[in-house]
Structures are given as C-alpha cells and as structure tokens.
C-alpha positions in Angstrom: 211.6 16.3 306.2 214.3 15.2 308.7 215.7 11.8 307.8 213.9 11.5 304.3 214.9 12.7 300.9 211.8 14.0 299.0 212.3 14.3 295.3 210.0 16.8 293.5 209.8 17.2 289.8 208.4 20.4 288.3 205.8 20.1 285.6 204.2 23.3 284.6 202.9 24.9 287.8 202.7 21.6 289.7 205.3 19.4 291.6 204.8 15.8 290.9 206.3 12.6 292.4 208.4 10.2 290.3 205.4 8.0 289.9 203.5 10.9 288.3 201.1 11.8 291.1 200.6 15.4 292.0 202.2 16.1 295.4 201.9 19.9 295.4 199.6 21.9 293.1 200.2 25.4 291.9 199.8 27.8 294.7 201.2 25.5 297.4 204.4 26.6 298.8 207.4 24.8 300.2 206.6 26.4 303.5 203.3 24.6 303.5 205.1 21.3 302.7 207.6 21.6 305.4 205.3 23.0 308.1 201.9 21.5 307.5 202.3 18.3 305.5 203.1 15.4 307.8 205.2 12.5 306.9 202.2 10.2 306.9 200.4 12.5 304.4 203.4 12.6 302.1 203.8 8.8 302.2 200.1 8.2 301.8 200.0 10.4 298.7 203.3 9.1 297.3 203.5 5.4 298.3 199.9 4.6 299.3 198.2 4.1 302.7 200.7 4.6 305.6 200.7 1.7 308.1 202.5 1.8 311.4 204.0 -1.5 312.6 201.7 -3.0 315.2 202.7 -4.5 318.5 201.9 -8.0 317.3 204.1 -7.5 314.2 206.9 -6.5 316.5 206.5 -9.5 318.7 205.7 -12.1 316.0 209.2 -13.3 315.3 209.8 -13.8 319.0 206.5 -15.6 319.4 207.2 -17.9 316.5 210.7 -18.7 318.0 209.2 -19.4 321.4 206.5 -21.6 319.9 209.1 -23.6 317.9 211.2 -24.0 321.0 208.2 -25.1 323.1 207.2 -27.7 320.4 210.8 -29.0 320.2 210.9 -29.4 324.0 207.5 -31.1 324.1 208.6 -33.4 321.3 211.9 -34.2 323.0 210.1 -34.9 326.3 207.6 -37.3 324.6 210.5 -39.1 322.9 212.4 -39.5 326.2 209.2 -40.7 327.9 208.6 -43.4 325.2 212.2 -44.4 325.3 212.3 -44.8 329.0 209.0 -46.8 328.9 210.5 -49.2 326.3 213.7 -49.6 328.3 211.8 -50.3 331.5 209.7 -52.8 329.6 212.7 -54.7 328.2 214.5 -54.5 331.6 211.5 -56.1 333.3 211.3 -58.8 330.7 215.0 -59.4 330.9 214.9 -59.7 334.7 211.9 -62.1 334.5 213.8 -64.2 331.9 216.9 -64.3 334.1 214.8 -65.2 337.1 213.1 -68.1 335.2 216.5 -69.3 333.9 218.0 -69.1 337.4 215.1 -71.2 338.8 215.5 -73.8 336.1 219.2 -74.1 336.7 219.0 -74.2 340.4 216.3 -76.9 340.3 217.8 -78.9 337.5 218.4 -82.6 338.0 221.7 -82.2 336.1 224.8 -80.6 337.5 225.6 -77.3 335.9 229.0 -75.6 335.8 230.5 -72.7 334.0 234.2 -73.0 333.3 236.1 -69.9 332.4 239.9 -69.7 332.2 241.1 -72.4 334.6 238.4 -72.0 337.2 234.7 -72.7 337.8 232.8 -69.4 337.9 229.3 -70.8 338.4 227.8 -73.9 339.9 224.3 -75.0 340.7 223.2 -77.1 343.8 223.2 -80.4 341.9 226.8 -79.9 340.8 227.6 -79.4 344.5 225.8 -82.6 345.4 227.7 -84.7 342.7 231.2 -83.3 343.5 230.6 -83.1 347.3 232.0 -79.5 347.4 229.9 -76.7 348.9 228.8 -74.1 346.3 231.0 -71.3 347.8 234.0 -73.7 347.6 233.2 -75.1 344.1 232.9 -71.6 342.6 236.5 -70.4 342.3 238.1 -73.9 342.3 240.7 -74.9 339.7 239.1 -77.2 337.1 242.0 -79.6 337.4 241.3 -80.1 341.1 238.2 -82.2 340.5 239.5 -84.2 337.6 240.8 -87.7 338.0 244.6 -87.8 337.5 244.3 -90.3 334.7 241.7 -88.2 332.8 243.0 -84.7 333.6 245.2 -84.2 330.5 242.5 -85.6 328.2 239.7 -83.4 329.6 241.7 -80.2 329.8 242.9 -80.7 326.2 239.3 -80.9 324.9 238.4 -77.9 327.0 241.1 -75.7 325.6 240.4 -76.9 322.0 236.7 -76.2 322.4 237.4 -72.6 323.7 239.7 -72.0 320.7 236.9 -72.9 318.3 238.1 -76.3 317.3 235.5 -79.0 316.5 235.6 -81.4 319.4 232.9 -83.8 320.7 230.4 -82.1 323.0 229.4 -85.3 324.8 231.8 -87.6 326.5 232.5 -89.5 329.8 235.3 -89.1 332.2 236.1 -89.5 335.9 236.2 -86.9 338.7 237.3 -87.2 342.3 234.8 -85.9 344.9 235.6 -84.1 348.1 235.4 -87.4 349.9 238.1 -88.7 347.5 235.6 -91.0 345.7 236.0 -91.8 342.1 232.8 -90.9 340.1 232.0 -91.2 336.4 230.2 -88.3 334.8 228.6 -87.8 331.4 229.1 -84.2 330.3 227.6 -82.0 327.5 229.6 -78.8 327.0 228.9 -75.7 324.8 230.9 -72.5 324.4 229.3 -69.3 325.9 230.4 -65.8 326.7 230.9 -65.0 330.3 231.6 -61.4 331.2 233.2 -60.9 327.8 235.4 -64.0 328.1 235.0 -67.3 326.3 233.7 -70.0 328.6 231.9 -73.4 328.6 228.5 -74.3 330.0 228.9 -77.8 331.3 225.9 -79.9 332.1 226.6 -83.3 333.6 225.1 -86.4 335.3 226.6 -88.9 337.6 226.7 -92.2 335.6 228.9 -94.2 338.0 226.3 -96.9 338.6 225.6 -97.3 334.9 229.3 -97.4 334.1 229.9 -100.1 336.8 227.0 -102.2 335.5 228.4 -102.0 331.9 231.8 -103.1 333.2 230.3 -106.1 335.0 228.5 -107.1 331.8 231.7 -106.9 329.8 233.4 -109.2 332.3 
C-alpha cells in the first residue's frame, strides 16, 4: 500500500501478521490485498480499531494554548487593577496627611522654618510675623541675614554640627534682627530632617523677648 510497509509471514497456507493474527487466509491473493483491502481494514485487523483524528483533537493544543493565554491576561489584569487601587488608596491617604500637616503648620502658634544649606526653604505665617519678613521674602533668604551679629557664629556653628550628625543641644536661645531692625530673642527647637534628598533642620521657635527682658530686670 503506498506509504506503508506491510510485513507478511507465511505459515502453511496462511499469511500472518507479526503479532500472530491471520491477515490473509489460504485462497486469498495478493491482488485481493492490493485492490480490495483498504488501509483501514488492514490496520483494524493488524493494530485494532482504526480511528481518524477528530477536528477537536486537531484544535485541542491550540485551544489549550489560547485558554492559558486568556487566563494569564485575566490574572494580570486583576493584579494591575488591585495594584492601582492600593496605590490610589495610599496616594489619597498621603495627600490627606500632607494637607492636615500643612494646616497644622500654617496655623501653629510657633514659628516654623526649614533650613537647608545656607538658606530658608520653608516658612509658616507665624515665622513671618516674628521676623517681620513676608513669606515670599523669608523663603530663600540667607540664614545669616536674620541672625544677630553677636550670635551669628555661635548659631551657625551649632547648625552645621547638627547637620553633620554631631550631638548638639536641640533647645537654645539666641537673638535675631527683624526686618524693622529690632532685636528679638527667640527660643528654638531644631531637629534634622530630609528635604528633597538633602539634610536640613526643622526649626520651631517662639518669641521670648518679653520673658528675657523680665528675667534681666530681676537679675538687676
């Protein structure tokens, strides 16, 4: 048969298959085998029932692949949706926290400054009131500009040592010079923070001029 090698073993007057089954009995001819016995009949007698590959069996590998791809895409979509939901939740919480902190700072009874490098990079309204400088002027000013000349070296030294990680007092009193050129005493509490990737200090202070003057009078 074209494309197949059929092995026949003679036993007596019969031709048998290698498994021992009778393929052609005595009296059959090779002409009958080649002309009238179909491939299906030969395979059915030699190998068992002949089954053609169905349409589903042909498409099954493709269907399994498509199903796996679809499940992967669905799973990825669900994961991205959950991730975005979590990010949005944390973003909203962060914005709410920042807004609450901003309101607290802006309405604080203490002056608040952030010192970074040699300048002020943040100031709240109370800091503007104490120093006499408008907010848009105070932010960006050199730190040394508001310090009293006699206290300037002392204050800047502590500031630099604090930024470098040295242990220096966080609370102390020194003098500033306001925009109106008035000498004012302030009590400051400073802590090191990170500001846009740079070391900085968060400075919270109160005007204690009246208290300081009262203490000096008592000492006299």
